[in-house]
C-alpha positions in Angstrom: -55.2 30.5 -35.7 -53.9 30.8 -32.1 -55.2 33.7 -30.2 -52.9 36.2 -28.5 -53.4 34.8 -25.0 -52.1 31.3 -26.0 -49.0 33.0 -27.6 -48.4 35.0 -24.4 -48.6 31.8 -22.3 -46.0 30.1 -24.6 -43.6 33.0 -24.3 -43.9 32.9 -20.5 -43.2 29.1 -20.3 -40.1 28.4 -18.1 -37.1 26.9 -19.7 -34.7 24.8 -17.6 -32.0 27.6 -17.9 -34.5 30.2 -16.9 -35.6 28.2 -13.9 -32.0 27.7 -12.7 -31.3 31.4 -13.1 -34.4 32.4 -11.4 -33.6 30.1 -8.4 -30.0 31.2 -8.3 -30.5 33.1 -5.0 -32.4 30.3 -3.3 -31.5 27.0 -1.8 -32.2 25.0 -5.0 -30.1 27.3 -7.1 -27.3 27.2 -4.5 -27.3 23.5 -4.5 -27.3 23.2 -8.3 -24.5 25.7 -8.6 -22.5 24.2 -5.8 -20.7 22.0 -8.3 -21.4 18.6 -9.5 -18.2 16.6 -10.3 -16.7 18.2 -13.4 -19.2 21.1 -13.4 -18.1 24.8 -13.7 -20.2 27.7 -12.6 -23.1 28.8 -14.7 -21.7 32.2 -15.3 -18.3 33.5 -16.3 -17.5 37.2 -16.6 -21.2 38.0 -16.3 -22.1 35.8 -19.3 -23.9 32.5 -19.4 -21.8 29.5 -20.2 -22.8 25.9 -20.6 -21.9 23.7 -17.6 -19.1 21.2 -18.2 -20.7 17.8 -17.3 -18.5 14.7 -17.6 -19.5 11.8 -19.7 -17.5 9.2 -17.8 -15.2 9.7 -14.8 -12.4 7.4 -13.6 -12.8 6.7 -9.9 -10.9 4.7 -7.3 -12.8 3.0 -4.5 -11.6 0.9 -1.6 -14.3 -1.7 -1.2 -14.0 -4.0 1.8 -10.3 -3.3 1.9 -9.6 -3.9 -1.8 -8.8 -1.1 -4.3 -11.1 -1.0 -7.3 -10.7 1.3 -10.3 -13.4 1.9 -12.8 -15.1 4.5 -15.0 -18.6 5.6 -14.0 -21.3 7.7 -15.7 -22.6 10.8 -13.9 -26.0 9.1 -13.3 -24.6 5.9 -11.7 -25.3 5.4 -8.1 -23.0 3.6 -5.7 -25.7 0.9 -5.3 -25.6 0.3 -9.1 -21.8 0.1 -9.1 -21.7 -2.3 -6.2 -24.4 -4.7 -7.5 -24.1 -4.5 -11.2 -20.4 -3.7 -11.8 -18.7 -5.3 -8.8 -21.3 -8.1 -8.2 -21.6 -7.4 -4.5 -25.3 -8.3 -4.4 -25.6 -8.4 -0.6 -26.5 -4.7 -0.7 -30.2 -4.8 -1.7 -32.1 -2.6 -4.1 -35.6 -2.3 -2.7 -37.3 1.2 -2.8 -34.4 2.7 -4.8 -35.4 6.2 -3.5 -33.8 6.5 -0.1 -36.8 5.4 2.0 -36.2 1.8 3.3 -32.5 1.5 4.1 -32.0 -1.9 2.6 -29.1 -0.5 0.5 -27.2 0.9 3.5 -23.4 0.7 3.3 -20.6 2.4 5.2 -18.9 5.2 3.5 -15.8 6.2 5.4 -17.4 4.5 8.4 -20.7 6.3 8.2 -23.9 4.7 7.1 -25.4 6.0 3.8 -28.1 5.0 1.4 -26.1 3.7 -1.6 -29.2 4.2 -3.9 -29.0 8.0 -3.1 -25.2 8.3 -3.3 -23.6 9.0 -6.7 -20.7 6.7 -7.4 -18.5 9.7 -8.4 -19.0 11.1 -4.9 -17.3 8.0 -3.4 -14.1 8.5 -5.4 -11.0 7.9 -3.2 -13.2 6.8 -0.2 -13.6 3.7 1.9 -16.7 1.6 1.1 -17.8 -1.3 3.3 -20.6 -3.6 2.4 -22.3 -6.6 4.1 -19.7 -8.8 2.3 -17.0 -7.1 4.3 -18.6 -7.4 7.7 -17.3 -10.9 8.6 -13.5 -11.4 9.0 -11.2 -14.4 8.9 -14.0 -16.7 7.9 -15.9 -15.8 11.2 -19.1 -13.9 11.5 -19.2 -10.4 13.0 -20.7 -10.5 16.5 -23.7 -8.6 15.2 -24.3 -11.2 12.5 -24.1 -13.9 15.1 -26.5 -12.0 17.3 -29.0 -11.7 14.5 -28.9 -15.5 14.2 -29.1 -16.1 17.9 -32.0 -13.7 18.4 -33.9 -14.7 15.2 -33.7 -11.1 14.2 -34.8 -11.6 10.6 -37.7 -13.1 8.7 -37.7 -12.5 4.9 -34.1 -11.3 5.3 -34.3 -8.7 2.6 -33.8 -5.7 4.9 -31.2 -7.5 7.0 -28.0 -6.3 5.3 -29.1 -2.7 5.8 -29.8 -3.2 9.4 -26.5 -5.0 10.0 -24.5 -2.2 8.4 -26.4 0.5 10.3 -26.0 -1.5 13.5 -22.3 -2.1 12.9 -21.7 1.7 12.3 -23.5 2.4 15.7 -21.4 -0.1 17.6 -18.2 1.1 16.1 -19.0 4.7 17.2 -20.8 3.8 20.5 -19.9 0.4 22.0 -22.5 0.8 24.7 -25.7 2.2 23.2 -28.9 2.5 25.2 -32.1 1.1 23.9 -33.2 4.5 22.7 -29.9 5.0 20.9 -30.2 1.7 19.1 -33.7 2.6 18.0 -32.6 6.1 16.8 -29.6 4.6 14.9 -31.8 2.1 13.1 -34.7 4.5 12.5 -33.7 5.0 8.9 -34.2 1.3 8.1 -37.6 -0.4 7.5 -38.5 -4.0 8.3 -41.6 -4.8 6.4 -42.0 -8.0 8.5 -42.1 -5.8 11.6 -39.4 -7.7 13.4 -38.0 -4.5 15.1 -38.0 -5.8 18.7 -35.7 -8.8 17.9 -33.5 -6.6 15.7 -33.0 -4.1 18.6 -32.4 -7.1 21.0 -29.7 -8.4 18.6 -27.8 -5.1 18.5 -27.9 -4.9 22.3 -26.7 -8.5 22.6 -23.9 -7.9 20.1 -22.9 -4.8 22.1 -22.6 -6.8 25.3 -20.7 -9.6 23.6 -18.2 -7.2 22.0 -17.6 -5.4 25.3 -17.0 -8.6 27.1 -14.2 -9.4 24.6 -16.1 -12.2 22.9 -16.0 -12.5 19.1 
């Protein structure tokens, strides 16, 4: 027979609902209650209600200039949609937890980790991947600079660096060395080829400012 202390411990065990309610005044509670897509508040008229979580959600993406419509599950990341649904495999899945930057894409012109971005959050937004960097059958100046400067080794991290670098040059056509390093600091090159990568971004900047393509 269980003693009374074990029974008390079981009664005090936190449930998921109790945890969310207990954290309601803190940062975690605020984030959870802020509203996932299709989610209502946790309370209504002072009474607890079950949150409305969608099963599938129709979304519209503009990917590399093309409109794409599909239905996504709440758990699907933008990375999964790009690679597995749209077959744009240039965006790499490496760490899959927002640490390495190999999955970097541009969302409304800003670099994001696609492995940490829910596909539903990209609804009606502009997505640009490595496949959309070149134009008219010609490499982007940054891509050409990576070749000229030998700024890759295994190449697995390269798409992420290119997208982060492209975002930098679109926002700041004349970045300093420190600004280049800062902009690429969220990307990891396990081969350690950082110097040549930074040189490639600087070379692309100079080429683009001189009007060369």
